[in-house]
C-alpha atoms as a printed R data frame, in Angstrom:
    type eleno elety resid chain resno       x       y       z
1   ATOM     1    CA   MET     A     1   7.686 148.580  72.713
2   ATOM     2    CA   THR     A     2   6.475 149.440  76.167
3   ATOM     3    CA   LYS     A     3   6.922 153.176  76.807
4   ATOM     4    CA   ARG     A     4   8.256 154.390  80.142
5   ATOM     5    CA   VAL     A     5   7.299 157.238  82.433
6   ATOM     6    CA   VAL     A     6   9.300 157.872  85.595
7   ATOM     7    CA   LEU     A     7   8.896 159.816  88.813
8   ATOM     8    CA   ILE     A     8  12.259 161.316  89.746
9   ATOM     9    CA   GLY     A     9  12.672 162.414  93.349
10  ATOM    10    CA   HIS     A    10  14.444 161.649  96.622
11  ATOM    11    CA   PRO     A    11  12.802 159.669  98.159
12  ATOM    12    CA   VAL     A    12   9.887 158.266  96.141
13  ATOM    13    CA   ALA     A    13   9.186 154.924  97.857
14  ATOM    14    CA   HIS     A    14   5.676 155.779  99.084
15  ATOM    15    CA   SER     A    15   4.324 157.587  96.012
16  ATOM    16    CA   LEU     A    16   0.662 157.451  95.032
17  ATOM    17    CA   SER     A    17   1.487 158.533  91.482
18  ATOM    18    CA   ALA     A    18   2.569 155.061  90.367
19  ATOM    19    CA   ALA     A    19  -0.778 153.470  91.226
20  ATOM    20    CA   MET     A    20  -2.761 156.356  89.796
21  ATOM    21    CA   GLN     A    21  -0.912 156.742  86.516
22  ATOM    22    CA   GLN     A    22  -0.499 153.002  85.872
23  ATOM    23    CA   ALA     A    23  -4.231 152.490  86.365
24  ATOM    24    CA   ALA     A    24  -4.896 155.241  83.808
25  ATOM    25    CA   PHE     A    25  -2.478 153.767  81.236
26  ATOM    26    CA   ASP     A    26  -3.991 150.325  81.644
27  ATOM    27    CA   ASP     A    27  -7.557 151.622  81.400
28  ATOM    28    CA   GLN     A    28  -6.792 153.454  78.150
29  ATOM    29    CA   GLY     A    29  -4.925 150.509  76.621
30  ATOM    30    CA   ILE     A    30  -1.647 152.437  76.516
31  ATOM    31    CA   ASP     A    31   1.420 150.221  76.614
32  ATOM    32    CA   ALA     A    32   3.347 152.210  79.211
33  ATOM    33    CA   ALA     A    33   4.908 151.551  82.611
34  ATOM    34    CA   TYR     A    34   5.237 154.094  85.410
35  ATOM    35    CA   GLU     A    35   8.498 153.741  87.368
36  ATOM    36    CA   LEU     A    36   9.823 155.260  90.562
37  ATOM    37    CA   TRP     A    37  13.384 156.565  90.420
38  ATOM    38    CA   ASP     A    38  14.985 157.567  93.716
39  ATOM    39    CA   ARG     A    39  17.774 159.893  92.621
40  ATOM    40    CA   PRO     A    40  19.742 162.205  94.929
41  ATOM    41    CA   PRO     A    41  20.650 165.677  93.588
42  ATOM    42    CA   LEU     A    42  24.067 164.581  92.323
43  ATOM    43    CA   ALA     A    43  22.398 161.973  90.075
44  ATOM    44    CA   LEU     A    44  19.688 164.244  88.671
45  ATOM    45    CA   ALA     A    45  21.488 165.351  85.502
46  ATOM    46    CA   GLU     A    46  22.255 161.743  84.540
47  ATOM    47    CA   ALA     A    47  18.602 160.770  85.109
48  ATOM    48    CA   ILE     A    48  17.363 163.649  82.912
49  ATOM    49    CA   THR     A    49  19.732 162.598  80.154
50  ATOM    50    CA   GLU     A    50  18.305 159.076  80.243
51  ATOM    51    CA   VAL     A    51  14.723 160.425  79.946
52  ATOM    52    CA   ARG     A    52  15.668 161.835  76.522
53  ATOM    53    CA   GLY     A    53  15.675 158.285  75.162
54  ATOM    54    CA   ASP     A    54  13.072 157.097  72.619
55  ATOM    55    CA   ASP     A    55  11.510 154.584  75.047
56  ATOM    56    CA   PHE     A    56  10.283 157.406  77.348
57  ATOM    57    CA   LEU     A    57   7.012 159.334  77.160
58  ATOM    58    CA   GLY     A    58   8.210 161.704  79.843
59  ATOM    59    CA   ALA     A    59   8.591 162.102  83.579
60  ATOM    60    CA   ASN     A    60   7.252 163.578  86.798
61  ATOM    61    CA   ILE     A    61   9.642 165.577  88.937
62  ATOM    62    CA   THR     A    62   9.196 165.877  92.695
63  ATOM    63    CA   ILE     A    63  11.190 167.127  95.635
64  ATOM    64    CA   PRO     A    64  13.915 168.029  96.002
65  ATOM    65    CA   HIS     A    65  14.313 168.498  92.220
66  ATOM    66    CA   LYS     A    66  11.451 170.784  91.035
67  ATOM    67    CA   GLU     A    67  13.701 173.834  90.963
68  ATOM    68    CA   ARG     A    68  16.995 172.033  90.276
69  ATOM    69    CA   VAL     A    69  15.697 170.505  87.049
70  ATOM    70    CA   VAL     A    70  14.897 173.864  85.422
71  ATOM    71    CA   PRO     A    71  18.329 174.437  83.809
72  ATOM    72    CA   LEU     A    72  18.387 170.842  82.539
73  ATOM    73    CA   VAL     A    73  15.367 171.150  80.216
74  ATOM    74    CA   ASP     A    74  15.415 172.631  76.717
75  ATOM    75    CA   ARG     A    75  12.250 174.691  76.933
76  ATOM    76    CA   GLN     A    76   9.773 175.711  79.650
77  ATOM    77    CA   THR     A    77   6.098 176.472  79.408
78  ATOM    78    CA   GLU     A    78   4.843 179.852  80.576
79  ATOM    79    CA   GLU     A    79   3.779 178.532  83.973
80  ATOM    80    CA   ALA     A    80   7.075 176.703  84.535
81  ATOM    81    CA   HIS     A    81   9.019 179.815  83.634
82  ATOM    82    CA   ALA     A    82   6.881 182.029  85.826
83  ATOM    83    CA   THR     A    83   7.244 179.813  88.898
84  ATOM    84    CA   GLY     A    84  10.838 178.731  88.358
85  ATOM    85    CA   ALA     A    85   9.796 175.120  89.022
86  ATOM    86    CA   VAL     A    86   9.051 172.077  86.861
87  ATOM    87    CA   ASN     A    87   7.089 168.958  87.860
88  ATOM    88    CA   THR     A    88   6.376 167.273  84.503
89  ATOM    89    CA   LEU     A    89   8.586 166.578  81.469
90  ATOM    90    CA   THR     A    90   7.477 165.750  77.923
91  ATOM    91    CA   ARG     A    91   9.620 164.918  74.893
92  ATOM    92    CA   GLU     A    92   9.832 166.566  71.495
93  ATOM    93    CA   GLY     A    93  12.372 164.327  69.778
94  ATOM    94    CA   ARG     A    94  15.456 164.553  71.989
95  ATOM    95    CA   ARG     A    95  14.336 167.847  73.466
96  ATOM    96    CA   LEU     A    96  12.682 167.994  76.884
97  ATOM    97    CA   ILE     A    97   9.901 170.434  77.680
98  ATOM    98    CA   GLY     A    98   9.370 171.441  81.301
99  ATOM    99    CA   HIS     A    99   5.791 171.944  82.502
100 ATOM   100    CA   ASN     A   100   4.314 172.980  85.812
101 ATOM   101    CA   THR     A   101   0.970 171.173  86.179
102 ATOM   102    CA   ASP     A   102   0.903 172.180  89.861
103 ATOM   103    CA   VAL     A   103  -0.429 175.578  88.791
104 ATOM   104    CA   PRO     A   104  -3.601 174.481  86.915
105 ATOM   105    CA   GLY     A   105  -4.012 171.663  89.433
106 ATOM   106    CA   PHE     A   106  -4.002 174.051  92.357
107 ATOM   107    CA   LYS     A   107  -6.341 176.532  90.651
108 ATOM   108    CA   ALA     A   108  -8.796 173.765  89.760
109 ATOM   109    CA   ALA     A   109  -8.755 172.436  93.335
110 ATOM   110    CA   LEU     A   110  -9.195 175.945  94.765
111 ATOM   111    CA   ASP     A   111 -12.176 176.589  92.486
112 ATOM   112    CA   ALA     A   112 -13.691 173.224  93.441
113 ATOM   113    CA   LEU     A   113 -13.307 173.883  97.181
114 ATOM   114    CA   VAL     A   114 -14.258 177.571  97.280
115 ATOM   115    CA   GLY     A   115 -16.185 178.440  94.134
116 ATOM   116    CA   ARG     A   116 -15.712 181.511  91.966
117 ATOM   117    CA   GLN     A   117 -18.411 183.498  93.716
118 ATOM   118    CA   LYS     A   118 -16.889 183.044  97.168
119 ATOM   119    CA   MET     A   119 -13.231 183.427  96.260
120 ATOM   120    CA   PRO     A   120 -11.393 185.343  99.025
121 ATOM   121    CA   ARG     A   121  -8.687 187.896  98.354
122 ATOM   122    CA   GLN     A   122  -6.253 187.152 101.209
123 ATOM   123    CA   ALA     A   123  -4.372 183.911 101.802
124 ATOM   124    CA   VAL     A   124  -1.766 182.286 104.006
125 ATOM   125    CA   VAL     A   125   0.673 179.876 102.347
126 ATOM   126    CA   LEU     A   126   2.733 177.382 104.316
127 ATOM   127    CA   GLY     A   127   5.966 176.417 102.562
128 ATOM   128    CA   ALA     A   128   8.385 178.033 100.127
129 ATOM   129    CA   GLY     A   129   9.542 175.337  97.694
130 ATOM   130    CA   GLY     A   130   8.428 174.354  94.214
131 ATOM   131    CA   GLY     A   131   4.884 173.519  95.240
132 ATOM   132    CA   ALA     A   132   4.545 176.814  97.114
133 ATOM   133    CA   ARG     A   133   5.743 178.727  94.051
134 ATOM   134    CA   ALA     A   134   2.923 177.182  91.998
135 ATOM   135    CA   VAL     A   135   0.422 178.109  94.734
136 ATOM   136    CA   VAL     A   136   1.582 181.723  94.963
137 ATOM   137    CA   TYR     A   137   1.588 182.142  91.199
138 ATOM   138    CA   GLY     A   138  -1.918 180.665  91.095
139 ATOM   139    CA   LEU     A   139  -3.142 183.049  93.772
140 ATOM   140    CA   ILE     A   140  -1.567 186.056  92.019
141 ATOM   141    CA   THR     A   141  -3.246 185.173  88.727
142 ATOM   142    CA   GLU     A   142  -6.560 184.566  90.545
143 ATOM   143    CA   GLY     A   143  -6.486 188.194  91.732
144 ATOM   144    CA   PHE     A   144  -5.602 187.798  95.410
145 ATOM   145    CA   GLN     A   145  -4.579 191.078  96.965
146 ATOM   146    CA   ARG     A   146  -2.580 189.880  99.987
147 ATOM   147    CA   ILE     A   147  -0.525 186.711 100.384
148 ATOM   148    CA   VAL     A   148   1.635 185.887 103.399
149 ATOM   149    CA   VAL     A   149   4.174 183.071 103.035
150 ATOM   150    CA   PHE     A   150   5.485 181.194 106.095
151 ATOM   151    CA   ASN     A   151   8.442 178.863 106.000
152 ATOM   152    CA   ARG     A   152  10.586 177.231 108.691
153 ATOM   153    CA   HIS     A   153  13.631 178.780 107.001
154 ATOM   154    CA   LEU     A   154  12.696 182.401 106.489
155 ATOM   155    CA   HIS     A   155  15.305 183.024 103.779
156 ATOM   156    CA   ARG     A   156  13.522 180.589 101.452
157 ATOM   157    CA   ALA     A   157  10.216 182.448 101.895
158 ATOM   158    CA   GLU     A   158  12.036 185.699 101.229
159 ATOM   159    CA   ALA     A   159  13.555 184.241  98.047
160 ATOM   160    CA   LEU     A   160  10.083 183.201  96.868
161 ATOM   161    CA   VAL     A   161   8.737 186.719  97.456
162 ATOM   162    CA   LYS     A   162  11.700 188.200  95.562
163 ATOM   163    CA   HIS     A   163  11.104 185.833  92.652
164 ATOM   164    CA   PHE     A   164   7.540 187.143  92.203
165 ATOM   165    CA   GLY     A   165   8.453 190.783  92.885
166 ATOM   166    CA   ARG     A   166   7.554 192.036  89.400
167 ATOM   167    CA   SER     A   167   4.382 189.987  88.855
168 ATOM   168    CA   ALA     A   168   3.140 190.792  92.371
169 ATOM   169    CA   ALA     A   169   3.899 194.513  92.192
170 ATOM   170    CA   HIS     A   170   0.168 195.345  92.271
171 ATOM   171    CA   MET     A   171  -0.462 193.517  95.545
172 ATOM   172    CA   GLU     A   172   0.999 192.721  98.974
173 ATOM   173    CA   LEU     A   173   3.196 189.619  99.043
174 ATOM   174    CA   ARG     A   174   5.114 189.088 102.304
175 ATOM   175    CA   ALA     A   175   7.417 186.513 103.894
176 ATOM   176    CA   MET     A   176   7.129 185.889 107.610
177 ATOM   177    CA   PRO     A   177   8.898 183.617 110.142
178 ATOM   178    CA   TRP     A   178   7.188 180.371 111.156
179 ATOM   179    CA   HIS     A   179   5.815 181.096 114.649
180 ATOM   180    CA   ASP     A   180   2.481 179.893 115.923
181 ATOM   181    CA   SER     A   181   1.439 183.309 117.193
182 ATOM   182    CA   ILE     A   182   2.262 185.084 113.914
183 ATOM   183    CA   ILE     A   183   0.507 182.405 111.826
184 ATOM   184    CA   GLU     A   184  -2.544 182.641 114.090
185 ATOM   185    CA   SER     A   185  -2.612 186.415 113.721
186 ATOM   186    CA   GLU     A   186  -2.422 186.269 109.902
187 ATOM   187    CA   LEU     A   187  -5.097 183.557 109.719
188 ATOM   188    CA   ALA     A   188  -7.456 185.917 111.522
189 ATOM   189    CA   LYS     A   189  -7.188 188.215 108.491
190 ATOM   190    CA   ALA     A   190  -7.299 185.563 105.754
191 ATOM   191    CA   LYS     A   191 -10.030 183.218 104.532
192 ATOM   192    CA   ALA     A   192  -7.748 180.768 102.746
193 ATOM   193    CA   LEU     A   193  -4.963 178.554 104.097
194 ATOM   194    CA   ILE     A   194  -2.847 176.535 101.680
195 ATOM   195    CA   ASN     A   195  -0.438 173.915 102.947
196 ATOM   196    CA   ALA     A   196   2.379 173.553 100.390
197 ATOM   197    CA   THR     A   197   4.674 171.753 102.847
198 ATOM   198    CA   SER     A   198   5.139 168.027 103.391
199 ATOM   199    CA   ILE     A   199   3.349 168.185 106.770
200 ATOM   200    CA   GLY     A   200   0.784 165.418 107.073
201 ATOM   201    CA   LEU     A   201   1.926 163.233 104.219
202 ATOM   202    CA   ILE     A   202   2.862 160.317 106.494
203 ATOM   203    CA   ASP     A   203   1.129 161.070 109.785
204 ATOM   204    CA   ASP     A   204  -2.327 162.602 110.250
205 ATOM   205    CA   VAL     A   205  -1.132 166.043 111.331
206 ATOM   206    CA   SER     A   206  -2.340 168.254 108.517
207 ATOM   207    CA   PRO     A   207  -4.271 171.497 108.122
208 ATOM   208    CA   ILE     A   208  -5.905 170.383 104.925
209 ATOM   209    CA   PRO     A   209  -8.336 167.676 103.684
210 ATOM   210    CA   GLY     A   210  -6.692 164.752 101.919
211 ATOM   211    CA   GLU     A   211  -9.521 163.807  99.558
212 ATOM   212    CA   ILE     A   212  -8.551 166.139  96.714
213 ATOM   213    CA   ILE     A   213  -9.081 165.080  93.094
214 ATOM   214    CA   PRO     A   214  -5.659 164.476  91.403
215 ATOM   215    CA   HIS     A   215  -5.873 167.487  89.065
216 ATOM   216    CA   GLN     A   216  -2.166 167.866  88.356
217 ATOM   217    CA   GLY     A   217  -1.753 164.109  87.861
218 ATOM   218    CA   ALA     A   218  -4.541 164.193  85.286
219 ATOM   219    CA   ALA     A   219  -2.884 167.107  83.492
220 ATOM   220    CA   ALA     A   220   0.412 165.182  83.304
221 ATOM   221    CA   PHE     A   221  -1.359 162.102  81.849
222 ATOM   222    CA   THR     A   222  -2.854 164.221  79.076
223 ATOM   223    CA   LEU     A   223   0.493 165.845  78.284
224 ATOM   224    CA   TRP     A   224   2.156 162.445  77.852
225 ATOM   225    CA   THR     A   225  -0.612 160.702  75.900
226 ATOM   226    CA   GLY     A   226  -2.689 163.401  74.205
227 ATOM   227    CA   ARG     A   227  -5.843 161.872  75.710
228 ATOM   228    CA   PRO     A   228  -8.265 163.044  78.388
229 ATOM   229    CA   ALA     A   229  -7.372 161.511  81.720
230 ATOM   230    CA   PRO     A   230  -9.748 158.771  83.032
231 ATOM   231    CA   LEU     A   231 -10.507 160.595  86.280
232 ATOM   232    CA   ASP     A   232 -12.774 157.936  87.805
233 ATOM   233    CA   VAL     A   233 -10.098 155.258  87.284
234 ATOM   234    CA   MET     A   234  -7.427 157.516  88.777
235 ATOM   235    CA   ARG     A   235  -9.621 158.378  91.783
236 ATOM   236    CA   LYS     A   236 -10.255 154.681  92.490
237 ATOM   237    CA   ALA     A   237  -6.564 153.892  92.224
238 ATOM   238    CA   LEU     A   238  -5.772 156.746  94.600
239 ATOM   239    CA   ALA     A   239  -8.385 155.572  97.095
240 ATOM   240    CA   ALA     A   240  -7.013 152.022  97.002
241 ATOM   241    CA   ALA     A   241  -3.461 153.254  97.506
242 ATOM   242    CA   ARG     A   242  -4.544 155.507 100.382
243 ATOM   243    CA   ALA     A   243  -6.345 152.579 101.989
244 ATOM   244    CA   GLY     A   244  -3.068 150.707 101.851
245 ATOM   245    CA   GLY     A   245  -1.372 153.487 103.827
246 ATOM   246    CA   VAL     A   246   0.286 155.442 100.999
247 ATOM   247    CA   ARG     A   247   0.127 159.196 101.529
248 ATOM   248    CA   SER     A   248   1.960 161.155  98.894
249 ATOM   249    CA   ALA     A   249   0.820 161.955  95.365
250 ATOM   250    CA   GLU     A   250   4.381 162.458  94.218
251 ATOM   251    CA   GLY     A   251   6.490 160.692  96.808
252 ATOM   252    CA   GLU     A   252   7.336 163.560  99.156
253 ATOM   253    CA   PRO     A   253   8.638 162.694 102.624
254 ATOM   254    CA   ALA     A   254   7.123 164.093 105.773
255 ATOM   255    CA   GLY     A   255   8.773 166.796 107.856
256 ATOM   256    CA   GLY     A   256  11.226 169.501 106.893
257 ATOM   257    CA   ASP     A   257  10.291 172.477 104.782
258 ATOM   258    CA   THR     A   258  10.115 170.905 101.358
259 ATOM   259    CA   PRO     A   259   7.015 171.345  99.208
260 ATOM   260    CA   ALA     A   260   4.341 168.855  98.324
261 ATOM   261    CA   SER     A   261   2.252 168.766  95.223
262 ATOM   262    CA   ALA     A   262   0.261 171.948  95.101
263 ATOM   263    CA   GLY     A   263  -2.625 170.216  93.439
264 ATOM   264    CA   GLU     A   264  -2.783 167.618  96.173
265 ATOM   265    CA   LEU     A   265  -2.568 169.889  99.195
266 ATOM   266    CA   VAL     A   266  -5.126 172.670  99.266
267 ATOM   267    CA   ALA     A   267  -7.363 174.132 101.979
268 ATOM   268    CA   ALA     A   268  -9.738 177.013 101.872
269 ATOM   269    CA   GLU     A   269 -11.930 177.355 104.904
270 ATOM   270    CA   PRO     A   270 -13.677 179.890 107.146
271 ATOM   271    CA   THR     A   271 -11.216 181.813 109.313
272 ATOM   272    CA   GLY     A   272 -12.005 179.954 112.508
273 ATOM   273    CA   THR     A   273 -11.446 176.527 110.981
274 ATOM   274    CA   ALA     A   274  -8.330 177.527 109.157
275 ATOM   275    CA   GLY     A   275  -6.897 179.069 112.294
276 ATOM   276    CA   GLY     A   276  -7.315 175.861 114.243
277 ATOM   277    CA   SER     A   277  -5.886 173.810 111.426
278 ATOM   278    CA   GLY     A   278  -2.974 176.154 111.083
279 ATOM   279    CA   GLY     A   279  -2.048 175.466 114.693
280 ATOM   280    CA   SER     A   280  -1.888 171.736 113.977
281 ATOM   281    CA   GLY     A   281   0.234 172.245 110.908
282 ATOM   282    CA   SER     A   282   2.608 174.724 112.473
283 ATOM   283    CA   SER     A   283   3.341 172.453 115.407
284 ATOM   284    CA   ALA     A   284   5.142 170.145 113.016
285 ATOM   285    CA   GLY     A   285   7.153 172.865 111.292
């Protein structure tokens, strides 16, 4: 019987995940099909119930459901619990386990871009949703000493800061309003800029490079199958999908203040470059 894996979000029509994961299943000889489920918030609980069926390996969860799905799972991993967000589901019988592969995906991408020896200790984060929570948690556990979170709706950034109040007690974690001048000022102090918004997923206005290895997608593949992910196959599938005009690794729309995949959207650059990029990103906020 062909197993099923689904991406649940709203919308999901332009997702890169389908091409990437299906290519990996096919390459490994796994009889599985990756499906896109566009489900609004009111239909989320019904969709999660369906994923408990024996024909499913699991699911990916994307916006706007990464935080909403948390009370619908039976158990969370440490990283999912710490961030309050879930982006991958696996099954143990009829029980659903919630994972957050955004966290290791982001940390792997950050290490690849910056390197352990040059890791800065101050960062600016754009966004305050599920992806941003994974980014902030990753930065905290990497030993960053100052993190400033910007979001178009300040109350969401403040809620994120409050969520991490205990784990970030040893450092400075602040929420600030999304204004070009304030972002520019903070970028002058920081060496790392992380875009955890949906800016740039459809158009080319983005403060970050798009050619990031699909770390969190690879982690999800391994959780579902128990096998190492065929990274070369997944990279090629991503490149082909991007060439066809697809932008998002998980189906996130552009605009608004909703988060993208933290593993997909990472930038760490010298202050001057990050400052200029931040201006581009903030103009769309």
